[in-house]
C-alpha positions in Angstrom: -15.7 -32.5 -49.8 -16.0 -29.1 -51.1 -19.9 -29.6 -50.9 -20.1 -30.2 -47.4 -17.5 -27.2 -46.1 -20.0 -25.0 -48.2 -22.5 -26.4 -46.5 -21.0 -26.1 -43.2 -20.2 -22.5 -43.9 -23.8 -21.7 -44.6 -25.0 -23.6 -41.6 -22.3 -21.4 -39.6 -23.9 -18.3 -40.9 -27.2 -18.6 -40.3 -26.9 -19.7 -36.5 -24.9 -16.4 -36.3 -28.0 -14.5 -36.4 -29.6 -13.0 -34.0 -33.0 -13.4 -33.7 -33.8 -10.0 -34.6 -31.1 -10.4 -37.6 -33.3 -13.4 -38.8 -36.4 -11.5 -38.6 -34.6 -8.6 -40.5 -33.4 -10.8 -43.1 -36.6 -13.0 -43.9 -38.3 -9.2 -44.8 -35.5 -8.3 -46.3 -35.2 -11.5 -48.6 -39.0 -11.4 -49.2 -39.1 -7.6 -50.1 -36.1 -8.3 -53.0 -37.6 -11.8 -54.2 -40.9 -11.4 -56.5 -42.5 -14.8 -55.3 -42.8 -15.3 -51.7 -42.0 -19.1 -51.8 -38.8 -19.0 -53.5 -36.2 -21.6 -52.7 -33.4 -19.0 -50.9 -36.4 -18.6 -48.2 -37.4 -22.1 -48.3 -33.7 -22.8 -47.5 -33.0 -20.1 -44.9 -36.2 -21.7 -42.8 -35.2 -25.2 -43.1 -31.7 -24.1 -41.6 -33.2 -21.7 -38.8 -35.3 -24.8 -38.3 -32.3 -26.8 -37.4 -33.0 -29.0 -40.6 -29.3 -29.7 -42.3 -30.1 -33.2 -43.9 -31.7 -33.7 -47.4 -32.4 -30.4 -48.4 -31.5 -31.3 -52.0 -34.8 -33.7 -51.9 -37.0 -31.2 -49.6 -36.4 -28.3 -52.0 -36.4 -30.2 -55.4 -38.1 -33.3 -54.2 -35.0 -35.6 -56.3 -31.0 -35.1 -55.5 -29.9 -32.2 -57.0 -26.6 -31.3 -55.2 -25.5 -28.6 -58.0 -28.5 -26.8 -57.7 -28.4 -26.7 -54.1 -25.1 -25.5 -54.2 -25.8 -22.4 -56.7 -28.7 -21.6 -54.0 -26.4 -22.0 -51.3 -24.4 -19.1 -52.7 -27.4 -17.3 -53.4 -28.5 -17.4 -49.9 -24.8 -16.5 -48.2 -24.4 -14.0 -50.7 -27.9 -12.3 -50.4 -27.4 -12.7 -46.3 -24.3 -10.7 -46.6 -25.5 -8.2 -48.5 -28.5 -7.5 -45.4 -25.4 -7.8 -42.9 -23.7 -4.6 -44.3 -26.7 -2.5 -45.0 -28.2 -3.3 -41.2 -25.3 -2.9 -39.6 -24.4 0.2 -41.4 -27.6 1.9 -40.5 -26.3 0.5 -36.7 -23.0 0.6 -35.3 -20.9 2.8 -38.3 -23.0 5.2 -38.7 -21.6 7.7 -37.1 -18.5 6.9 -38.6 -20.4 7.2 -42.3 -21.6 10.3 -41.2 -18.0 11.7 -40.1 -16.6 10.5 -43.4 -19.9 12.7 -45.2 -19.0 15.4 -42.9 -15.4 15.9 -43.8 -16.2 15.1 -47.9 -18.5 18.2 -47.5 -16.0 20.3 -45.8 -13.8 19.7 -48.4 -16.2 20.8 -50.9 -17.0 23.9 -49.1 -13.6 24.4 -49.2 -12.6 24.2 -52.5 -15.3 26.2 -53.3 -13.6 28.9 -51.5 -16.4 28.6 -48.1 -14.2 28.7 -46.2 -15.9 29.5 -42.9 -18.5 27.2 -43.2 -15.8 24.5 -44.4 -13.5 24.8 -41.3 -16.8 25.1 -38.8 -17.7 21.5 -40.8 -13.9 20.2 -39.9 -13.8 21.4 -36.5 -17.1 19.5 -35.5 -15.8 16.5 -37.7 -12.5 16.5 -35.6 -14.2 16.8 -32.0 -16.5 14.0 -33.1 -13.7 11.7 -34.2 -11.7 12.2 -31.1 -14.1 11.5 -28.6 -15.2 8.1 -30.9 -11.5 7.4 -31.0 -11.3 7.6 -34.9 -7.0 8.3 -35.1 -7.4 7.1 -38.9 -10.0 9.4 -39.6 -8.6 12.3 -37.3 -5.4 12.2 -39.9 -7.4 12.8 -42.5 -9.7 15.7 -41.1 -6.0 17.5 -39.6 -4.4 16.7 -43.0 -7.3 19.1 -44.5 -6.8 21.7 -42.0 -3.2 21.9 -42.6 -4.0 22.2 -46.4 -6.2 25.3 -45.6 -5.1 27.0 -42.2 -3.3 29.8 -43.9 -6.3 31.0 -45.6 -8.2 31.3 -42.4 -5.5 32.8 -40.4 -5.6 30.3 -37.5 -2.5 29.8 -35.5 -0.7 26.5 -36.3 1.7 25.5 -33.4 -1.7 24.3 -31.8 -3.0 22.0 -35.1 0.7 20.3 -35.0 0.7 19.3 -31.4 -2.8 17.6 -32.4 -1.4 16.4 -35.3 1.6 14.9 -33.2 -0.2 13.6 -30.3 -2.6 11.5 -32.8 0.2 10.5 -34.5 1.4 8.6 -31.5 -2.2 7.3 -30.9 -2.3 6.1 -34.4 1.7 4.4 -34.6 0.4 2.6 -31.8 -2.8 1.6 -32.8 -1.2 0.2 -35.4 1.8 -1.2 -33.6 -0.3 -3.4 -31.5 -2.3 -4.7 -35.1 1.2 -5.7 -35.8 1.3 -7.2 -32.5 -1.9 -8.6 -32.8 -1.8 -10.5 -35.6 2.0 -11.5 -34.9 1.0 -13.5 -31.3 -2.6 -15.0 -33.4 0.4 -16.5 -35.8 2.2 -18.3 -33.0 -0.9 -19.2 -31.0 -0.6 -22.8 -30.8 3.7 -22.8 -31.6 4.8 -21.3 -28.6 4.9 -23.0 -25.3 4.4 -19.9 -23.0 2.4 -17.9 -24.8 1.8 -15.1 -22.0 5.5 -14.7 -22.2 5.4 -14.0 -25.7 2.7 -11.7 -25.4 4.5 -10.0 -22.7 7.8 -9.8 -24.6 5.9 -8.4 -27.5 3.8 -5.4 -25.7 7.8 -4.8 -24.4 9.4 -4.5 -27.7 6.9 -2.4 -29.2 6.3 -0.4 -25.7 2.7 -1.1 -25.8 0.9 0.3 -22.0 -3.0 -0.7 -21.3 -4.1 2.6 -20.7 -6.5 5.1 -21.9 -5.2 6.1 -25.3 -5.5 2.8 -26.3 -8.9 2.5 -28.7 -12.2 0.3 -27.4 -10.9 -1.9 -30.3 -7.4 -2.2 -29.4 -8.4 -3.0 -26.1 -10.6 -5.7 -27.1 -7.8 -7.1 -28.7 -5.0 -7.5 -26.1 -8.1 -8.8 -24.2 -8.5 -11.6 -26.6 -5.2 -12.6 -27.0 -4.2 -12.4 -23.3 -7.8 -14.8 -22.8 -7.0 -17.1 -25.6 -3.0 -17.4 -24.2 -4.5 -18.2 -20.5 -7.1 -20.8 -22.0 -4.4 -22.8 -23.7 -2.0 -22.7 -20.5 -5.1 -22.8 -18.2 -3.7 -20.0 -16.3 -6.5 -17.3 -16.0 -4.7 -16.2 -12.2 -2.0 -14.8 -14.3 -4.2 -12.6 -16.5 -6.5 -11.5 -13.8 -4.9 -8.2 -12.7 -4.7 -7.3 -16.5 -8.0 -8.1 -17.3 -9.3 -6.2 -13.6 -7.6 -3.1 -15.7 -8.9 -3.4 -18.8 -12.2 -3.6 -17.2 -11.8 -0.5 -15.3 -10.8 1.3 -18.5 -13.4 -0.1 -20.5 -15.6 1.3 -17.5 -14.5 4.7 -17.4 -15.2 4.7 -21.8 -18.4 3.7 -21.5 -20.0 6.5 -23.6 -18.2 4.5 -26.7 -20.0 1.2 -25.8 -23.0 1.9 -28.5 -20.8 2.6 -31.1 -18.6 -0.5 -30.3 -21.5 -2.9 -29.7 -19.5 -5.9 -31.0 -16.3 -5.1 -29.3 -17.7 -4.5 -25.6 -19.8 -7.5 -26.1 -16.9 -9.6 -27.1 -15.4 -7.8 -23.8 -18.0 -8.4 -21.5 -17.4 -12.3 -22.3 -14.0 -12.4 -22.0 -14.2 -10.5 -18.2 -17.2 -13.0 -16.8 -15.0 -15.2 -18.1 -11.9 -14.6 -16.5 -13.7 -13.7 -12.9 -15.4 -17.1 -13.3 -12.3 -19.3 -13.6 -10.6 -17.2 -10.8 -13.8 -17.9 -8.7 -14.6 -14.7 -8.5 -19.0 -15.7 -9.0 -19.9 -12.7 -7.7 -18.3 -10.2 -10.5 -19.0 -12.6 -12.9 -22.5 -12.4 -12.4 -22.7 -9.0 -12.0 -21.3 -8.9 -15.9 -23.3 -11.7 -16.8 -26.8 -9.4 -15.5 -24.9 -6.3 -17.7 -24.6 -9.0 -21.2 -28.4 -10.1 -21.0 -29.3 -6.9 -21.8 -27.9 -7.5 -25.3 -29.3 -8.7 -28.4 -27.9 -12.4 -28.6 -26.7 -14.4 -31.7 -27.4 -18.2 -30.9 -23.5 -18.3 -30.6 -23.6 -15.6 -27.6 -26.7 -17.0 -26.1 -24.6 -20.8 -26.0 -21.4 -18.8 -24.3 -23.6 -17.0 -21.8 -25.8 -20.5 -20.7 -22.1 -21.6 -20.5 -20.8 -19.1 -18.5 -23.8 -18.3 -16.3 -24.4 -22.6 -15.5 -20.8 -22.7 -14.2 -21.9 -19.8 -12.0 -24.8 -21.6 -11.0 -23.0 -25.3 -10.4 -19.7 -24.0 -8.4 -22.0 -22.1 -5.9 -24.0 -25.1 -5.2 -27.1 -24.2 -7.1 -26.2 -27.6 -9.2 -30.1 -27.9 -10.5 -30.2 -24.7 -12.1 -27.0 -25.1 -13.8 -28.7 -28.6 -15.6 -31.7 -26.3 -16.2 -30.2 -23.7 -17.6 -27.7 -26.2 -20.3 -30.6 -28.4 -20.6 -33.1 -25.3 -22.2 -30.2 -25.0 -25.0 -30.7 -27.1 -28.1 -28.2 -28.6 -30.0 -25.4 -27.1 -28.1 -21.7 -26.7 -28.5 -19.5 -29.3 -27.4 -18.5 -27.0 -24.0 -21.5 -27.2 -23.4 -22.2 -31.0 -23.0 -19.0 -31.4 -21.2 -19.9 -28.9 -18.8 -23.7 -30.7 -18.9 -22.3 -34.2 -18.2 -19.8 -32.4 -15.0 -23.5 -30.9 -14.1 -25.1 -34.3 -14.1 -22.2 -36.2 -12.7 -22.4 -34.2 -9.5 -26.0 -34.9 -9.6 -25.2 -38.8 -9.7 -26.8 -38.9 -12.8 -24.3 -40.6 -14.3 -26.1 -42.5 -17.3 -27.6 -39.2 -18.1 -24.3 -37.9 -17.9 -23.0 -40.4 -20.6 -26.1 -39.8 -23.1 -25.2 -35.9 -23.1 -21.1 -36.7 -24.1 -22.6 -39.4 -26.7 -24.0 -36.4 -28.7 -20.7 -35.0 -29.4 -20.5 -36.9 -32.8 -16.8 -35.1 -33.3 -13.9 -36.6 -33.5 -10.7 -36.5 -31.0 -8.8 -35.2 -34.4 -11.7 -32.9 -35.0 -12.2 -31.7 -31.1 -8.7 -31.3 -30.8 -8.1 -28.7 -33.9 -11.2 -26.9 -33.3 -11.9 -26.6 -29.4 -8.6 -27.5 -28.0 -6.0 -30.3 -26.4 -6.9 -29.3 -23.2 -10.7 -29.8 -23.8 -10.1 -33.3 -25.4 -8.0 -34.1 -22.6 -10.8 -32.9 -20.2 -13.8 -34.9 -21.7 -11.3 -38.3 -21.7 -10.8 -38.1 -18.0 -14.6 -37.5 -17.7 -15.7 -40.6 -19.9 -13.5 -42.6 -17.3 -15.1 -41.2 -14.3 -18.4 -42.2 -15.6 -17.9 -45.3 -16.9 -16.2 -46.4 -13.0 -19.6 -44.7 -11.7 -21.3 -46.9 -13.8 -19.2 -50.2 -13.2 -18.7 -50.7 -17.1 -15.1 -52.6 -15.9 -14.5 -53.6 -19.1 -14.5 -50.3 -20.4 -12.9 -48.8 -17.9 -9.8 -51.1 -18.9 -9.7 -50.5 -22.3 -10.1 -46.5 -22.2 -7.4 -46.4 -19.6 -4.9 -48.5 -21.7 -6.0 -46.2 -24.6 -5.5 -42.8 -22.7 -1.9 -43.7 -21.9 -0.9 -44.8 -25.1 -2.2 -42.0 -27.4 -1.5 -39.3 -24.8 1.3 -39.6 -23.1 4.1 -38.3 -25.0 1.8 -35.5 -26.1 1.0 -34.9 -21.8 4.5 -35.0 -21.5 6.0 -32.7 -24.1 3.7 -30.1 -22.7 4.8 -30.2 -19.1 0.9 -32.1 -18.2 2.4 -34.8 -16.4 0.5 -34.5 -13.5 -2.4 -35.8 -15.7 -0.5 -39.1 -16.1 -0.3 -39.3 -11.9 -4.0 -38.9 -11.7 -4.2 -41.3 -14.4 -2.0 -43.8 -12.5 -4.7 -43.3 -9.7 -7.6 -44.3 -11.6 -5.5 -47.4 -12.5 -5.3 -48.0 -9.1 -8.3 -47.8 -8.4 -9.5 -50.0 -11.2 -7.4 -52.7 -9.8 -8.9 -52.7 -6.7 -11.4 -50.0 -5.5 -10.3 -50.2 -1.7 -7.4 -49.1 -1.8 -8.6 -45.4 -2.2 -9.4 -45.7 1.7 -6.1 -47.1 2.8 -3.3 -44.8 4.4 -0.7 -45.7 2.7 -2.5 -44.2 -0.7 -3.8 -41.5 0.6 0.1 -40.7 1.1 0.8 -41.6 -2.3 -1.4 -39.6 -3.2 -0.3 -36.2 -1.4 3.6 -36.8 -2.1 2.8 -37.6 -5.6 -0.1 -34.7 -7.0 1.0 -31.5 -7.7 -1.4 -28.9 -6.8 -0.7 -25.4 -7.8 -3.2 -24.3 -5.3 -7.1 -24.0 -5.0 -7.3 -20.5 -6.2 -5.2 -20.6 -9.1 -7.0 -24.3 -9.8 -8.4 -24.8 -13.4 -12.1 -25.2 -12.1 -13.1 -29.0 -14.2 -9.3 -29.4 -12.8 -10.5 -29.5 -9.3 -13.7 -31.5 -10.5 -11.4 -34.4 -10.8 -9.2 -34.0 -8.1 -12.7 -33.7 -5.9 -13.9 -36.8 -7.1 -10.2 -38.6 -6.3 -11.0 -37.3 -2.9 -14.1 -37.7 -2.0 -13.4 -41.3 -2.9 -10.2 -41.2 -0.2 -13.1 -39.5 2.1 -15.6 -41.9 1.2 -17.7 -38.4 0.9 -19.8 -37.1 -1.6 -18.4 -35.9 -5.0 -20.3 -32.7 -5.3 -19.7 -31.7 -1.6 -16.1 -32.1 -1.9 -15.9 -29.9 -4.7 -17.9 -26.9 -3.2 -15.9 -27.6 -0.6 -12.6 -27.1 -2.4 -14.2 -24.0 -4.0 -14.8 -22.3 -0.9 -11.1 -23.1 0.0 -9.9 -21.5 -3.4 -12.6 -18.2 -2.3 -11.1 -18.0 1.2 -7.4 -18.2 -0.1 -7.6 -15.6 -3.4 -6.8 -12.3 -0.9 -4.4 -11.5 -3.5 -7.3 -10.6 -6.2 
């Protein structure tokens, strides 16, 4: 088991590299190795080519798990060394230059070259303020306080700067504590959005210009995770809009915070998408595509873009986007199956979902319970459309038996209500068009408003509505989405 976990780690590490990083690492490894055909480069090439099985046989000509394990460890360490060196030259360069300037100023001051040393401190202080490096500013101000009497500079203005910076630094540290506390409780609390509001209120933290780029990202990240868990992206929309506005005003810092900037853009694009603000989502995606992607980023981009296409009537484009991704995530597979389902390609949709080679337990732990339920319902609808009656009977019974208690505990009774409609259809498909059944749906199904409803939930309801009205599911889906857009005057 340890061996499998370790190999999984190296696969994830290599697959996280962008194309530029892969090429850079290859050059880095060749320069370090004495021979161009050493095993670590061969292993790296196998993994980047998507070859994961029997690697010891390919590398050594015989089964040798111990040697492969040792080689994997060396490759992992080598990639980490490369990433540290590569990114030291990039995003962290300005911060390191400031540290060097601070060190140089202290040396100059110790040598009694006061004016020259102070000048370097002033330059460092200005840059550190611009880059929101509050911890580094503490060190700069501490050094200035130590020598200010020698240069006969006014003390009170410096004390004010120290006080202001301490306030900002303290707020950043409080947010770090809040972030850590909420992250620990996500999955345990039934109302994560409420938990976030409580924690921010207790620590008196506001989303404003004084928060650093990283802090804003952390706030957006935990808020988006909460919305995902509760399927309530509508509730966080004003907050994300405000954060987007602040980050736009801080755009001059984006170059230094490339990682956080790209992550916030993905969050913003996804929240716009989930709130059916497709034009805004597309605009953010247009900004994202100018960045250099890792494989993971490319798949996230493809998922959001394809969803925008599908729910704006461009089903063919959505299918093309996801079809171009090799070995996509389970999230992409479910999206692709949905697009194929909308295009009446039920067999192809079924094949797509069969390619998700994970257990239910793995999916629930690593992706989430909500995704698992969507996957199961999508599979049920595909079986119904393909007239696989035996599978429909058994899967419906299994669904209720397996998930009923958990759904009730989570307050998701309407999923069970929906399953009861599928059971009624399974018993007698003709019942769907009767007035009695339509009245039952109207009385029983809790509809929280099209402008707030999750896109996948809307798709499930659209199928039901299409059967009742004897219309095309995709056409009904687009009607519901358009109704949501027309109703979203509050956004």
